[in-house]
N, C-alpha and C positions, 0 to 999 in steps of 0.2 A: 581603496577607495571603489564604491559602489555604485552605479547608476542606477536611478529608477526605473524601474520595469512594471509590466502589470504585474506582477508576483505571483506567479501560477505556471508549473512546470511547462506550460504551453508558450511562454517566453523562448522555449529553446527551440529555434527554424527546424520547423520539418515535425516536430510531434503534436498528435492531435489527439483527444480523450473524449472521449463518449462515455455515459451512462445511464442506464435504466434503473428504475427504482420501482420494487413491488411494494406499496403503501401496507395492504394489507397481512401479503403474506410474511412484512417486513424481513426481506431481502433483495439482493439486487447485486448487477454489475457495473466495474471500470474497467474500460478496455482501452489503449494506448495505444497506438499505432503510429508507423514510422512511413515519411511521403518518401524515405532514400532507407533503404534498408539496413539495421544499426547492427555496430558491433554492442553485444549483451555480455556480464559477466551477472553471477548472482554469489549471494552469499547466504546460506543457513544457519541461524545460531542458535533459534530452538530447537522442540527435542520432542516436537508436535506434529510435522508439515505435513500439508498434504499439495502436491506440487504436478503438472505436467510436462516433459519435454525439459528437464531442466538439466537433466546429464548434457545435455549437447554443448552446454554453455560451459564447460568445464573449460580450462586453458589449452589442453591437450586432446578437448574433441575437433574432430576433419570442421565441418560446418561452421563458417564464418558469421554470418548473418542472421539476425530474426527479424521480420515483417511487423509483430506486433505483440504486446503483454496483455494478459486479462489478467485481474485479480476479481474474484467472483466470493460470494458469502455460499452457503451452502454444502459444506463443510463437501467430503469426499463424493458429492452427489454431483455439488457446484461445476466440477472439474468440466462436464457434460457439454458446458458450454461456450467454451473452446472450440465447438464443432462449430458452432455457427459463428464464429470473426475468421477461423480456418475459410468457410464457405461465402461470407461476403468476399474475403480477396482474393479465392478461386474465382469468383465469378468477372471480377477487375481485373482478369491477368497477374495478381501480384501475387508471385511466390520464386522457388530456387528454380531456373529451370533446368531440368533433366533431358531435355531434347523432343519428349513425348508429352510431357506435363510440366505445368508450372505448380510446387509444391510450396503454398505459405508455409513459413514456421514461426506457429507461437505456441510461449512459451505462459505455463498460469500460476497460479497458488490459490488454495482456497482459504477461509475464514470460516468460522464456526457459529453460525447463528440460527441453527435449529431447534432451542429452547427457546426463541421466543417469535412472537408471530407464531405462524402455522408450520408446523415442523414437513408438512409435505407440499409448502413451497419452499420451489429448490432452482433457479438460475439452472438453464437448459440449453441446447442449441440457439430457440427463437429466442431468447434475452440476449445471448451473445451475438446473435445476430445484427438484436435492433442493435446493443451498445455500440457496433463497430461503425452501425450504418449512423449512428448520433456522431460518431466523430465528426469535432472541427477544432482550431486551432482558438476558441472563443475560453477565455478562462473556465474552467470547468465550476460547476456546482458543487460549496463544501458542506460538511454537518452532515444530517441523516441521510445519507443519498448513495446511490450505486453499493461498491460493496459493503460500506458502511451503512447500509440504512438501520443493519437487526444488531449492530455491533455494540459492546455493552464493554465496558471498564472496573476494575475495582470488584473482584468477585472470590473475596477470598470469605468473606459471611456467608456468601452462597448469591444465587442474580437477584435473590427477594430483595438485596440489600446492594444490589448495584447500580452504576450512573451509566448513563447513556454513552457511547462511545460514536465513530462518525468517518468520514474522510475529509483532509484538509490537504491545502498543496499551498507552497512557498516555491519563491526565486529569487535565484540574484546575480544581476547584472554585471561584472567588473571592467573597469579601464582596459582597454587592449581586445575586447569584442568576448572575450571569455560569459558562459552563460550554464549555471547550472540549476537546476530544477528538481524540484521532488513531489509524489501526491504519494499519501500515506492512507490506508486503513486501520484505524485502532481499536480493537478488540482483545484488550488485552486484561491477563490477569492482574495485573498490578493496579496502582494508583498513579494517574497523571500531576504531574508539580512543573509549576514556573522555576527552569534553572537559575532565572536571576531573579528570584524571591525565596525561594524554596517553599512558597506556598500549595499546597494540594490543592488540585481545580477540581477534579474529579475522580472518587475513588469508592471505598465502602462506606455507607452509612451509617456512623452512626446512631448512637439510642437518640441523640438532638438533632438528628439530619445532618450532622456535619460528615463531610468527607473525615474519615479517617488513614491510619497511616499503615497497609497493606504489611508490612516488615514488620513491625509492632503487633500484629493481630496473627502472624501468621501460626507461631507457636501451637496457640491455643488453638487454633481452627484448619491446623493440616492435613485431620481427617476429612475436613470436607472441600481436600482439592479436588478438580474437575479441568477435562481436557477442553475445555469450550472455549478455549482462545488462540488468538493470534493478532498478531500486528505486520503486515506485507506493505511493501512500497517500493516506490520505483523512484529511480536517481535517474533522470537523461541530460545532457552537457553536447552543449558542440564543438568541447576538445578533442582529438585524434587522441584515440585510445584503441591499445590492443585486447584481446580479449582477457588475458592476463592483467592488464590493468584494470578493466572493466571490473574486473574480482576482485582486487585492490580497493578500488573506490567504493563496491559494495559495502564491502567488510568494515572501512574505517567509516563510511556513512551510518553503521550501527550504532556506534556513540552517541549520533544524536539522539537513538531509543533509550541509551542507558542513561542520558543527561535528563530524560520525562518521564520515563518508565520504570518505577519501585515496586518489588522487583520486576526482569525484565530477562528474555532468554530461560526463563525456567522449561522446567520439565512438561509444561503442561501449556505450555506458550507453542506453535511453529514459526517464531516470528523469519523473517524472510525479507531482501533487499535486493532486486536487481540494481542493477547500472547497465545505463546504456548511453553509447556514445554514436549520435545522430548525425550525419554529417561529415564530421570530423573536419572542421574548419579552420580550426582554432590549434594553434601550440601553447599545451600549459602541463606544467609538470604533475606528473600524478597526487602527489602529496597535496599539489592545491586543491586539486577538484576533489580529493576527498575528505581535508578539513571543510569547504565550502560544502559538499554536500551533507557532512554530518551538522552543518547549521540550519540548512534550510529541512531536514528531515525532523529536527527539533521543532520549528517553528510551527510544519505541517501535523504535526504530532497537537499544537497546544489547538490549531486551528479548527483540528477533528471535535475537542471535545467542545470549545466556545462555542462552533456553529450548529453541536448536534443538539435535535428535538426530543423532548422526554415523549417515552409512551406510559401506558398505563403500569405503574408500578416501580418504573426506571427512570426516574426524571433525569433532567441535563442540567450540565453546570450552569446554563444562565439564567433556570428557574431555582437553584439556588442561591 
């Protein structure tokens, strides 16, 4: 039985989210900070990822804790925004104590939004710093904000027939105190469907303007495939997890993408999910955390497109 909460990733104690949105350049970033160092795992399923400091999240890597995560637009250029998050944390004395310095450990992942808005508008250190400084425990804004500002979905017929993506967040609070939350930036090649009804909410627009089935269109449009896609997510929980268990939760959480995005994990997507154990105050089976993580990821994807705002030439689901 679930217990009502504020229904966002910030329901997890110790999780703060800050976002910066460039509405002219149509890009932005979403920073997730931890009031206490978190145990983080990662699982990458797409074939075209862009990442920073993800190798150290492997179960066999030595460093255990992470101080912040960053989801950002700007493709590979946007990874520079992580430097701003690092600087913000360093100024506040947050980081791994190595005796003569504290080193903030920040992992990041990017999505491709350069084809929307201005290709010269890219998150940099200044924007990353601003996102970190804006981080609070309030429910984050959803839709066309932060890392999802320039996000689009349903691109099998080209960007000119795509629809708007965005950022979504959801959570669940269970009896016994377990909380699992997610925030997802949806910039998928495939279409987004409600798994409860099978209805396509956002996807490639057909001649009549309605969203179509990407899989059915794939064969005749395969020559137009591009790598301008990626769905990025962060799972947070107050369950006590090792790095290996966090990596497993991230792996299982991808089922939330499988339920809502068709197709997903393609060669032209860079799909990635981080999973963070924050505080470790609750004992819970890894399978329980992973199963609920998949559910909140699915709900976050739906909210991302339902809250999105259209831009010239790329309408949103609410507009249709």
